[in-house]
C-alpha positions, 0 to 999 in steps of 0.5 A: 564132193564136199557138202556145199557141191552137195546142196548145188548139185541137190538144189539143182535138180539133179537127182533126189536124195536116193540117187545120192545114196546110190553113189559110189562110197570111193566118191563120198568120203568120210571126213569132219565138218569144215566152213570156210566162211565160219572160218573167214569171220573168225569164229571158233572151229566147231569140233567135229561131231563124232560119227555115230556108229552106223548100224550094220546094213540090212541089205547085204554087202552089197550097199556097205559103200552106200551106207556108211559116213552119210549126215542125217536128215536132221544134221542136213536140216542143221546145218543149212538152217545155221547157214541161213541163220548166220547170213541172216544175222551177218545182213541185219549186222551189216544194215547196223554197221551200215546205218553206224557208217553213214551217221558217222561219215554224215557227222565226220563230214561235219567236223571235218568242214567245221574243223576245216573251217576252225582251221581257216580262221587260226591261220587267218587270225595266225596272219594277222597276229604276224602281219602286225608283228612284222610290221612293228620289226618292220618299223624298229627296223627303219628305226634303227637304220635311221639311229644307225646312219645319225650315229654314223654321221655322228661319228664321222663329225666327231671324228673332223672335229677331232682332227680339227683340234690339231690344227689349235693346239699346232698353233699353240704349241708353235706360239710357245715355242717361237716365244721362246726365242724371244731376245733375253731381256723379254724372256718373261712369265707373262699372260700370255705363255699363262692362257697358252699353257690354258689352252695346251691343256684344254686342247688335250682334255678336248681330244681326249673327250672326243676320243673317248665319244667317239668309240661310245658312238662306234659301241652303240653303232654296234649295238644297232647294227646287232640288234637290228640283225636279231630283229632281221632274222625275226622279221625274216622267220615271221615273213617265211611262216606268213608265207607258208600260213598263207600259202595253207591257208589258201588251200580247199578239198579243192586243191591239186597240190596237196599230199599226205604228209602222216607225220605233220601232226606230231608235236615237235620238241623244238615248237614253242606257245604262242606265250612264248612266241610272243615274248621272243618278238616283244624282247627283240623291240624291248631290245630295240627300243632300248638301242633306240632310246641309248641312241638318242641320249648319246646324240644328244651328249654327243651333240652337248659336246661337240658344242661344248668343246667348240664354245670353250676352244674358241673363248679360251682362243679369244683370251690367247688372242685379248692377251697378245694384243694386250702384250703387242700393245705393251711392246709397242708403248715401250718401244715407243718410250724407248724410242722417244728416250732415245731421241732424247739422249741423242739430241742430249749427246749432241749438246753434250758434245758441242759442250765439250768442244766449248769448253775445249775450246774455253780451255784453249783460248785461256793459254794465250793470257796465261803464256801473256802473264805467266811471260810478263812475271818472267819478264819482272823476275829479271829486273836486277837489284833492287828493282825486284819490287812487289808493285802493284803490277807484280800483284796484279799478274800474280793474280792474274795468272792464279786467276787464269789456272784457276779458271783453267782448272775449273774448265778443266775439270768441267771437260771431264764432266762431261765427258763422262756424262757423254759417256754415260749417254752414249751407255744410254744410248746403247742400252736403249738401242738394245732394247729397242731391237729387243722389244722390236723383235718381240713385236716380231715375234708376237705380232707378225709371227704368232698372232698372223699364225693365229689367224688360221684358226679353225671356225666353230663350223670347221670345230664342230666337225662340219 
């Protein structure tokens, strides 16, 4: 039986101390004192006291077993007094711990409520900040979308304007090719050709400018889409963060969907501070605003280019048309003058032919008088002897023959001149008719081919890309 069991036995009234002495020595075995409560409380164990030498029994060998390994009354009293004192100390300590626990619980409850209220308030402020930045991001995204759509429409206009320049270019080059088929006499480097060459150079310059502008617009569209994608990613992250913070702000102590996450309070390496968080969005917004300003400048530039190129093309077209008009007027005037001159030449040819016929008739008419005079002289040359006298008749006949021969010679000379003149008139007629044909062909090319073809020149709206 242990010491505690002995205490229980004594307090329960099962005999007194003398009865305990009578217990067999085989039941009460001597052993060191061991307090299990001290061991549980973690106090250092006391060294077992050395057993004092028990004086030899005085009652003989029959009481030897009852007197060995027994505590003294002082030890017994000291033992339970120490137990009482220890229990009292533990009780006092327990009351102190209870008071401290109550205070700690109250303070902890207040601190927890305050920190939870602060967390809820900070979450609400954070939600407002996120909502504000989300609104700015949404506005910038919509602005970039509008800018991108406007640039796409502008790019389409530029492409249409570029395609529209193919018609003026084809017209101008075809006009140049057609004018190369003019008769050699009219192959002249006139103002029409100069203006057409200027128009071709202008159209090529306009095409190159429109291509560069289209490439710039396409590049700006890509930049806007990239900036828009960055803003959308930022907006999506903030939307997710807003949803999570809103869900977290709705948690309370009565919420059923909360659970423990022991590692959630640890600082993560990828977390940023509030300054860098706001700066990140501001950088994205600044980039989007920069792209918006660039888009506005590019749109104004492209609109100005379309307006200027359209105006330049139409002005040059008017110059070419005016040059063609003047050239056609010149051709018509030249053709009219040639036709008038041809009519005069034809009339002169007719008169000359009549003159030649009359000269031939006059020469023919002189043959009979000449034959008569010559016949008379011949007959008179047959007179005999002294009858061959150069009388007045002879002299008259000789003078008549000379006069007739001189007249015939004059008429024949005049006839030759008339025929030569007629030949020159015929050459002039041929030249005039040939030149008239050239002018007619040139006028057909200038007016019926080129000018008629230029009526298909695109209007201002088409050149502007509409």
